[in-house]
C-alpha beads as a LAMMPS data file, in Angstrom:
LAMMPS data file: protein, C-alpha beads

371 atoms
369 bonds

1 atom types
1 bond types

-500.0 500.0 xlo xhi
-500.0 500.0 ylo yhi
-500.0 500.0 zlo zhi

Masses

1 110.0

Atoms # bond

1 1 1 256.521 49.780 170.015
2 1 1 255.971 50.831 166.437
3 1 1 257.259 48.761 163.501
4 1 1 257.980 51.949 161.579
5 1 1 258.271 51.037 157.924
6 1 1 258.080 54.721 156.994
7 1 1 261.308 55.441 158.831
8 1 1 263.548 54.128 156.095
9 1 1 264.813 57.605 155.275
10 1 1 268.127 59.077 156.315
11 1 1 267.619 60.034 159.926
12 1 1 270.011 62.961 159.957
13 1 1 267.503 64.900 157.866
14 1 1 264.188 63.174 158.609
15 1 1 261.769 65.698 160.192
16 1 1 260.632 63.613 163.140
17 1 1 258.864 66.593 164.650
18 1 1 256.323 66.294 161.915
19 1 1 255.152 62.848 163.028
20 1 1 254.526 63.629 166.100
21 1 1 269.342 54.140 193.819
22 1 1 272.140 52.555 193.630
23 1 1 271.846 48.908 194.806
24 1 1 273.800 45.747 195.375
25 1 1 272.547 42.615 193.671
26 1 1 273.172 40.807 196.911
27 1 1 270.842 43.171 198.743
28 1 1 267.804 43.322 196.484
29 1 1 265.742 41.219 198.870
30 1 1 265.943 44.109 201.322
31 1 1 264.210 46.515 198.968
32 1 1 261.130 48.029 200.547
33 1 1 257.769 47.625 198.869
34 1 1 256.915 50.453 196.518
35 1 1 253.288 50.502 197.587
36 1 1 250.561 52.772 196.284
37 1 1 250.170 56.077 198.053
38 1 1 246.400 56.326 198.311
39 1 1 246.717 59.790 199.884
40 1 1 247.835 61.126 196.517
41 1 1 244.359 60.361 195.179
42 1 1 242.814 62.687 197.735
43 1 1 245.478 65.311 197.062
44 1 1 244.515 65.388 193.395
45 1 1 248.040 64.535 192.270
46 1 1 248.942 62.454 189.245
47 1 1 248.851 59.088 190.993
48 1 1 250.470 57.517 187.936
49 1 1 253.688 59.265 188.903
50 1 1 254.287 56.603 191.553
51 1 1 254.420 53.644 189.146
52 1 1 257.667 52.417 187.584
53 1 1 258.332 49.211 185.721
54 1 1 258.495 47.331 182.462
55 1 1 256.670 45.836 179.506
56 1 1 256.363 42.018 179.604
57 1 1 255.945 40.444 176.172
58 1 1 254.499 36.974 176.889
59 1 1 251.299 37.654 174.883
60 1 1 252.923 40.109 172.481
61 1 1 252.446 37.899 169.390
62 1 1 250.131 34.928 168.951
63 1 1 252.848 32.766 167.397
64 1 1 255.281 33.261 170.258
65 1 1 252.915 33.473 173.209
66 1 1 254.005 31.874 176.454
67 1 1 252.603 31.740 179.985
68 1 1 253.283 34.625 182.326
69 1 1 255.908 33.622 184.890
70 1 1 255.474 34.265 188.606
71 1 1 259.269 34.341 188.942
72 1 1 259.436 37.372 186.678
73 1 1 256.905 39.310 188.740
74 1 1 258.780 38.319 191.913
75 1 1 262.053 39.558 190.421
76 1 1 260.561 42.881 189.356
77 1 1 259.207 43.323 192.871
78 1 1 262.527 42.400 194.499
79 1 1 264.315 44.968 192.381
80 1 1 261.957 47.668 193.655
81 1 1 259.568 48.199 190.722
82 1 1 255.774 48.188 190.910
83 1 1 254.295 48.305 187.401
84 1 1 254.025 46.053 184.361
85 1 1 252.387 46.747 181.037
86 1 1 251.305 43.669 179.104
87 1 1 251.166 44.416 175.356
88 1 1 248.924 41.673 173.965
89 1 1 247.753 40.292 170.637
90 1 1 243.981 39.708 170.698
91 1 1 244.486 36.581 168.571
92 1 1 246.061 34.962 171.648
93 1 1 242.558 34.409 173.075
94 1 1 240.343 34.583 169.999
95 1 1 238.995 31.635 168.008
96 1 1 240.093 31.824 164.365
97 1 1 236.572 30.965 163.182
98 1 1 234.895 33.926 164.882
99 1 1 236.328 37.094 166.403
100 1 1 233.471 37.019 168.909
101 1 1 234.575 33.618 170.242
102 1 1 236.980 34.029 173.152
103 1 1 238.872 31.037 174.541
104 1 1 238.520 30.754 178.311
105 1 1 241.769 28.826 178.755
106 1 1 243.768 31.707 177.307
107 1 1 242.067 34.296 179.492
108 1 1 243.000 32.192 182.512
109 1 1 246.655 32.819 181.674
110 1 1 245.989 36.560 181.833
111 1 1 244.163 35.984 185.129
112 1 1 247.427 34.574 186.470
113 1 1 249.312 37.725 185.507
114 1 1 246.736 39.858 187.297
115 1 1 247.032 37.653 190.380
116 1 1 250.833 37.769 190.258
117 1 1 250.578 41.531 190.205
118 1 1 248.316 41.527 193.221
119 1 1 250.595 39.111 195.088
120 1 1 253.735 41.154 194.462
121 1 1 252.230 44.632 194.775
122 1 1 252.669 45.329 191.066
123 1 1 250.107 47.278 189.086
124 1 1 249.142 45.457 185.893
125 1 1 248.175 47.393 182.773
126 1 1 246.571 45.334 179.995
127 1 1 247.162 46.645 176.484
128 1 1 245.812 45.539 173.107
129 1 1 249.033 45.798 171.103
130 1 1 247.123 44.145 168.278
131 1 1 243.419 44.975 168.463
132 1 1 240.647 43.937 166.089
133 1 1 241.222 46.285 163.160
134 1 1 244.444 47.959 164.306
135 1 1 248.096 47.008 164.750
136 1 1 251.515 48.521 164.132
137 1 1 252.923 45.040 163.505
138 1 1 252.763 42.708 160.520
139 1 1 250.586 41.326 159.107
140 1 1 248.088 44.157 158.832
141 1 1 244.572 43.627 160.117
142 1 1 241.902 42.731 157.552
143 1 1 239.541 45.368 158.944
144 1 1 240.184 49.028 159.708
145 1 1 239.268 49.991 163.265
146 1 1 239.162 53.685 162.382
147 1 1 236.660 53.179 159.555
148 1 1 234.796 49.875 160.016
149 1 1 231.915 49.772 162.491
150 1 1 232.158 45.980 162.705
151 1 1 235.779 46.208 163.853
152 1 1 234.726 48.777 166.439
153 1 1 231.947 46.488 167.695
154 1 1 234.346 43.554 167.998
155 1 1 236.937 45.648 169.807
156 1 1 234.283 46.967 172.203
157 1 1 233.138 43.388 172.806
158 1 1 236.653 42.260 173.708
159 1 1 237.305 45.168 176.056
160 1 1 233.886 44.742 177.662
161 1 1 234.710 41.071 178.224
162 1 1 237.845 42.104 180.102
163 1 1 235.918 44.768 182.026
164 1 1 233.352 42.217 183.219
165 1 1 236.001 39.660 184.067
166 1 1 238.055 42.016 186.232
167 1 1 235.301 44.205 187.651
168 1 1 236.165 43.204 191.222
169 1 1 239.858 44.035 190.883
170 1 1 240.772 47.302 192.604
171 1 1 241.473 50.233 190.240
172 1 1 244.960 50.717 191.644
173 1 1 245.790 47.085 190.878
174 1 1 244.663 46.971 187.247
175 1 1 244.221 49.373 184.360
176 1 1 243.455 49.077 180.646
177 1 1 245.529 50.583 177.826
178 1 1 243.102 50.491 174.922
179 1 1 245.256 50.532 171.791
180 1 1 248.942 50.546 171.006
181 1 1 250.246 53.582 169.160
182 1 1 247.418 54.879 166.969
183 1 1 249.029 55.982 163.728
184 1 1 248.585 58.883 161.362
185 1 1 244.861 59.316 161.877
186 1 1 242.746 62.377 162.502
187 1 1 241.833 63.548 165.989
188 1 1 238.174 63.089 165.053
189 1 1 238.572 59.428 164.076
190 1 1 240.708 58.760 167.120
191 1 1 238.192 60.232 169.543
192 1 1 235.294 58.473 167.828
193 1 1 236.837 55.035 168.406
194 1 1 238.268 55.726 171.853
195 1 1 234.936 57.142 173.064
196 1 1 233.174 53.918 172.086
197 1 1 235.760 51.765 173.840
198 1 1 235.676 53.901 176.995
199 1 1 231.869 53.742 177.055
200 1 1 231.916 49.955 176.591
201 1 1 234.255 49.518 179.547
202 1 1 232.681 52.076 181.867
203 1 1 229.179 50.745 181.214
204 1 1 230.387 47.662 183.092
205 1 1 233.060 49.085 185.385
206 1 1 232.985 52.855 185.723
207 1 1 236.023 52.936 188.031
208 1 1 238.481 51.136 185.758
209 1 1 241.450 53.405 184.884
210 1 1 241.967 53.713 181.129
211 1 1 245.224 54.635 179.427
212 1 1 245.257 55.956 175.867
213 1 1 248.360 56.302 173.712
214 1 1 248.860 59.452 171.724
215 1 1 248.384 59.518 167.974
216 1 1 251.321 59.403 165.577
217 1 1 252.564 56.227 167.240
218 1 1 252.455 57.558 170.787
219 1 1 254.305 60.792 170.000
220 1 1 251.477 63.354 169.898
221 1 1 249.634 64.420 173.055
222 1 1 245.980 63.321 172.643
223 1 1 244.314 66.650 173.419
224 1 1 241.174 65.408 171.678
225 1 1 240.637 62.903 174.527
226 1 1 240.931 65.439 177.347
227 1 1 237.236 65.227 178.283
228 1 1 237.094 61.405 178.472
229 1 1 238.706 60.954 181.899
230 1 1 241.656 58.950 180.561
231 1 1 245.378 58.794 181.324
232 1 1 247.430 59.943 178.339
233 1 1 250.363 57.673 177.495
234 1 1 253.541 58.880 175.832
235 1 1 255.837 56.497 173.963
236 1 1 259.299 58.038 174.100
237 1 1 261.430 56.964 171.145
238 1 1 263.163 60.191 170.214
239 1 1 265.580 60.717 168.718
240 1 1 264.798 57.601 166.721
241 1 1 268.376 56.780 165.655
242 1 1 269.315 56.541 169.347
243 1 1 266.380 54.329 170.273
244 1 1 266.183 52.085 167.186
245 1 1 269.618 52.007 165.537
246 1 1 269.864 48.895 163.319
247 1 1 266.494 47.549 164.454
248 1 1 265.492 45.316 161.526
249 1 1 261.815 46.315 161.617
250 1 1 262.526 50.041 161.696
251 1 1 263.818 50.906 158.243
252 1 1 267.154 50.738 156.418
253 1 1 270.336 51.529 158.320
254 1 1 273.101 50.911 155.782
255 1 1 274.002 54.578 155.369
256 1 1 273.205 55.748 158.880
257 1 1 276.235 56.690 161.014
258 1 1 276.653 55.101 164.431
259 1 1 274.693 57.442 166.716
260 1 1 276.181 59.295 169.647
261 1 1 274.501 61.323 172.358
262 1 1 273.832 64.192 172.397
263 1 1 272.515 63.535 168.897
264 1 1 272.486 66.185 166.199
265 1 1 269.622 66.171 163.689
266 1 1 270.256 68.927 161.185
267 1 1 270.618 72.098 163.223
268 1 1 268.715 70.649 166.162
269 1 1 270.575 69.039 169.054
270 1 1 268.896 66.229 170.936
271 1 1 270.243 66.695 174.445
272 1 1 268.394 67.158 177.733
273 1 1 267.084 70.569 176.750
274 1 1 266.195 69.312 173.283
275 1 1 264.156 66.464 174.754
276 1 1 262.502 68.909 177.112
277 1 1 261.544 71.171 174.219
278 1 1 260.336 68.560 171.732
279 1 1 258.840 65.918 174.023
280 1 1 258.306 66.961 177.633
281 1 1 256.872 70.451 177.132
282 1 1 254.071 69.489 174.681
283 1 1 252.911 66.661 176.944
284 1 1 253.219 68.845 180.050
285 1 1 250.795 71.286 178.437
286 1 1 248.248 68.476 178.207
287 1 1 248.840 67.533 181.836
288 1 1 248.355 71.167 182.842
289 1 1 244.838 70.866 181.403
290 1 1 244.062 68.138 183.939
291 1 1 244.966 65.011 181.958
292 1 1 247.386 62.692 183.807
293 1 1 250.426 61.637 181.785
294 1 1 252.254 58.303 181.939
295 1 1 255.144 56.985 179.838
296 1 1 253.920 53.642 178.524
297 1 1 257.064 52.812 176.543
298 1 1 260.657 54.005 176.229
299 1 1 264.041 52.386 175.693
300 1 1 266.903 51.956 173.241
301 1 1 267.796 48.939 171.087
302 1 1 270.918 46.904 171.803
303 1 1 272.794 48.004 168.665
304 1 1 273.108 51.606 169.847
305 1 1 276.423 52.110 171.675
306 1 1 275.872 51.616 175.387
307 1 1 277.538 54.928 176.265
308 1 1 275.056 56.799 174.061
309 1 1 272.140 54.825 175.482
310 1 1 273.145 55.623 179.049
311 1 1 273.525 59.332 178.340
312 1 1 270.137 59.486 176.629
313 1 1 268.526 57.349 179.329
314 1 1 269.802 59.463 182.217
315 1 1 268.557 62.687 180.639
316 1 1 265.221 61.115 179.762
317 1 1 264.655 59.615 183.205
318 1 1 265.687 62.831 184.943
319 1 1 263.104 64.736 182.893
320 1 1 260.379 62.210 183.718
321 1 1 261.347 62.590 187.380
322 1 1 261.337 66.375 187.129
323 1 1 257.734 66.482 185.900
324 1 1 256.572 63.587 188.090
325 1 1 255.665 61.008 185.440
326 1 1 255.689 57.286 185.997
327 1 1 257.029 54.964 183.323
328 1 1 257.150 51.493 181.870
329 1 1 260.346 50.577 180.030
330 1 1 260.355 48.494 176.867
331 1 1 261.359 45.876 177.952
332 1 1 262.534 43.958 181.056
333 1 1 264.375 40.984 179.607
334 1 1 265.370 41.572 176.026
335 1 1 267.236 43.859 173.610
336 1 1 265.958 47.141 175.069
337 1 1 266.102 46.255 178.750
338 1 1 268.493 45.840 181.696
339 1 1 268.486 42.021 181.694
340 1 1 269.549 39.561 178.979
341 1 1 269.861 42.341 176.417
342 1 1 272.710 40.763 174.380
343 1 1 274.666 43.981 174.005
344 1 1 278.219 43.496 172.760
345 1 1 279.655 46.452 174.696
346 1 1 278.422 45.596 178.206
347 1 1 280.103 43.532 180.920
348 1 1 277.172 41.639 182.380
349 1 1 276.821 40.363 185.921
350 1 1 275.540 36.817 186.306
351 1 1 272.727 36.763 188.835
352 1 1 270.238 33.955 189.425
353 1 1 270.500 32.765 185.852
354 1 1 270.212 36.262 184.385
355 1 1 272.763 38.493 182.679
356 1 1 272.317 41.876 184.332
357 1 1 273.355 45.215 182.865
358 1 1 274.078 46.625 186.293
359 1 1 274.817 50.135 185.061
360 1 1 271.423 50.418 183.391
361 1 1 269.527 48.797 186.246
362 1 1 271.217 51.044 188.804
363 1 1 270.266 54.094 186.753
364 1 1 266.637 52.988 186.539
365 1 1 266.521 52.417 190.298
366 1 1 268.039 55.835 190.910
367 1 1 264.806 57.410 189.689
368 1 1 262.433 55.335 191.817
369 1 1 261.251 57.421 194.800
370 1 1 262.512 55.810 197.973
371 1 1 260.188 55.267 200.919

Bonds

1 1 1 2
2 1 2 3
3 1 3 4
4 1 4 5
5 1 5 6
6 1 6 7
7 1 7 8
8 1 8 9
9 1 9 10
10 1 10 11
11 1 11 12
12 1 12 13
13 1 13 14
14 1 14 15
15 1 15 16
16 1 16 17
17 1 17 18
18 1 18 19
19 1 19 20
20 1 21 22
21 1 22 23
22 1 23 24
23 1 24 25
24 1 25 26
25 1 26 27
26 1 27 28
27 1 28 29
28 1 29 30
29 1 30 31
30 1 31 32
31 1 32 33
32 1 33 34
33 1 34 35
34 1 35 36
35 1 36 37
36 1 37 38
37 1 38 39
38 1 39 40
39 1 40 41
40 1 41 42
41 1 42 43
42 1 43 44
43 1 44 45
44 1 45 46
45 1 46 47
46 1 47 48
47 1 48 49
48 1 49 50
49 1 50 51
50 1 51 52
51 1 52 53
52 1 53 54
53 1 54 55
54 1 55 56
55 1 56 57
56 1 57 58
57 1 58 59
58 1 59 60
59 1 60 61
60 1 61 62
61 1 62 63
62 1 63 64
63 1 64 65
64 1 65 66
65 1 66 67
66 1 67 68
67 1 68 69
68 1 69 70
69 1 70 71
70 1 71 72
71 1 72 73
72 1 73 74
73 1 74 75
74 1 75 76
75 1 76 77
76 1 77 78
77 1 78 79
78 1 79 80
79 1 80 81
80 1 81 82
81 1 82 83
82 1 83 84
83 1 84 85
84 1 85 86
85 1 86 87
86 1 87 88
87 1 88 89
88 1 89 90
89 1 90 91
90 1 91 92
91 1 92 93
92 1 93 94
93 1 94 95
94 1 95 96
95 1 96 97
96 1 97 98
97 1 98 99
98 1 99 100
99 1 100 101
100 1 101 102
101 1 102 103
102 1 103 104
103 1 104 105
104 1 105 106
105 1 106 107
106 1 107 108
107 1 108 109
108 1 109 110
109 1 110 111
110 1 111 112
111 1 112 113
112 1 113 114
113 1 114 115
114 1 115 116
115 1 116 117
116 1 117 118
117 1 118 119
118 1 119 120
119 1 120 121
120 1 121 122
121 1 122 123
122 1 123 124
123 1 124 125
124 1 125 126
125 1 126 127
126 1 127 128
127 1 128 129
128 1 129 130
129 1 130 131
130 1 131 132
131 1 132 133
132 1 133 134
133 1 134 135
134 1 135 136
135 1 136 137
136 1 137 138
137 1 138 139
138 1 139 140
139 1 140 141
140 1 141 142
141 1 142 143
142 1 143 144
143 1 144 145
144 1 145 146
145 1 146 147
146 1 147 148
147 1 148 149
148 1 149 150
149 1 150 151
150 1 151 152
151 1 152 153
152 1 153 154
153 1 154 155
154 1 155 156
155 1 156 157
156 1 157 158
157 1 158 159
158 1 159 160
159 1 160 161
160 1 161 162
161 1 162 163
162 1 163 164
163 1 164 165
164 1 165 166
165 1 166 167
166 1 167 168
167 1 168 169
168 1 169 170
169 1 170 171
170 1 171 172
171 1 172 173
172 1 173 174
173 1 174 175
174 1 175 176
175 1 176 177
176 1 177 178
177 1 178 179
178 1 179 180
179 1 180 181
180 1 181 182
181 1 182 183
182 1 183 184
183 1 184 185
184 1 185 186
185 1 186 187
186 1 187 188
187 1 188 189
188 1 189 190
189 1 190 191
190 1 191 192
191 1 192 193
192 1 193 194
193 1 194 195
194 1 195 196
195 1 196 197
196 1 197 198
197 1 198 199
198 1 199 200
199 1 200 201
200 1 201 202
201 1 202 203
202 1 203 204
203 1 204 205
204 1 205 206
205 1 206 207
206 1 207 208
207 1 208 209
208 1 209 210
209 1 210 211
210 1 211 212
211 1 212 213
212 1 213 214
213 1 214 215
214 1 215 216
215 1 216 217
216 1 217 218
217 1 218 219
218 1 219 220
219 1 220 221
220 1 221 222
221 1 222 223
222 1 223 224
223 1 224 225
224 1 225 226
225 1 226 227
226 1 227 228
227 1 228 229
228 1 229 230
229 1 230 231
230 1 231 232
231 1 232 233
232 1 233 234
233 1 234 235
234 1 235 236
235 1 236 237
236 1 237 238
237 1 238 239
238 1 239 240
239 1 240 241
240 1 241 242
241 1 242 243
242 1 243 244
243 1 244 245
244 1 245 246
245 1 246 247
246 1 247 248
247 1 248 249
248 1 249 250
249 1 250 251
250 1 251 252
251 1 252 253
252 1 253 254
253 1 254 255
254 1 255 256
255 1 256 257
256 1 257 258
257 1 258 259
258 1 259 260
259 1 260 261
260 1 261 262
261 1 262 263
262 1 263 264
263 1 264 265
264 1 265 266
265 1 266 267
266 1 267 268
267 1 268 269
268 1 269 270
269 1 270 271
270 1 271 272
271 1 272 273
272 1 273 274
273 1 274 275
274 1 275 276
275 1 276 277
276 1 277 278
277 1 278 279
278 1 279 280
279 1 280 281
280 1 281 282
281 1 282 283
282 1 283 284
283 1 284 285
284 1 285 286
285 1 286 287
286 1 287 288
287 1 288 289
288 1 289 290
289 1 290 291
290 1 291 292
291 1 292 293
292 1 293 294
293 1 294 295
294 1 295 296
295 1 296 297
296 1 297 298
297 1 298 299
298 1 299 300
299 1 300 301
300 1 301 302
301 1 302 303
302 1 303 304
303 1 304 305
304 1 305 306
305 1 306 307
306 1 307 308
307 1 308 309
308 1 309 310
309 1 310 311
310 1 311 312
311 1 312 313
312 1 313 314
313 1 314 315
314 1 315 316
315 1 316 317
316 1 317 318
317 1 318 319
318 1 319 320
319 1 320 321
320 1 321 322
321 1 322 323
322 1 323 324
323 1 324 325
324 1 325 326
325 1 326 327
326 1 327 328
327 1 328 329
328 1 329 330
329 1 330 331
330 1 331 332
331 1 332 333
332 1 333 334
333 1 334 335
334 1 335 336
335 1 336 337
336 1 337 338
337 1 338 339
338 1 339 340
339 1 340 341
340 1 341 342
341 1 342 343
342 1 343 344
343 1 344 345
344 1 345 346
345 1 346 347
346 1 347 348
347 1 348 349
348 1 349 350
349 1 350 351
350 1 351 352
351 1 352 353
352 1 353 354
353 1 354 355
354 1 355 356
355 1 356 357
356 1 357 358
357 1 358 359
358 1 359 360
359 1 360 361
360 1 361 362
361 1 362 363
362 1 363 364
363 1 364 365
364 1 365 366
365 1 366 367
366 1 367 368
367 1 368 369
368 1 369 370
369 1 370 371
């Protein structure tokens, strides 16, 4: 998720287009496994359309890192989901004295997450949310991945380390998501860096699936990468006032009205057809060229009225379902997700020590294909 300092403008006029099953909680143990349909590989279908899950933030920031919990993977599995994206800060495993020094004890924690995924039939996608030379968070990186060859070498070294470490893990159990939300950079610079990272990984493990976020913070389809054999990842945070209302890292909100959905931005109406026009159709054009599409992030912050969130979420999920795209919600437990989200306008259900937004969770499960 982007810490969008540039989005401090009034959102009603900000030209965003320029930057880019029902269930009973008592019955979740009876959910069938959402296994991987290997036949879809032979059929040439977008196999990533059969993965649905969440982002887990244990290694999101070095200062708040915590071990991955088997109980969380078990819960995700019990609820019927089969995918987790792990947005990680490379400093979590890197020695401060040298960016080429990687601490084995910290990689072992990531090993556990991969094993939990295997145990619970959950695909694990490893992402460098902060990579050597690039981050959307604060503080900024000292080097610039898009310009500095040394940063590119270090980033290649880290990804190659992961490729070697997990070479024996089946492709449908583990994938790599190279960078989080490349910003306002040129297609040429983007492809230059991504090509080097892809080559570094595939020189060790040519079968490892690689996800690449679109430029402009995951909003723009990465057509420039269409010949690299990657999966293109969309981050769906539009309209921004619905998804990030009063988020402290995402600009000033003092003069922004409480958003409703459908959301009107000037003369444009963000409803189901508006989302289709501005988001789905451009990415579908890329998929029609043979590039698989996956939604690596989407969600709405807990300050947006729940009614608006649910309207936006149902339209968004129905569109993903319509085009056959898998997805990974930001997040599972936390202010964007269905559990422990601390919304003031939700009546939570207490379940196994968790506060569950049943309405949201039921809606998410509605769009998981049943077997």
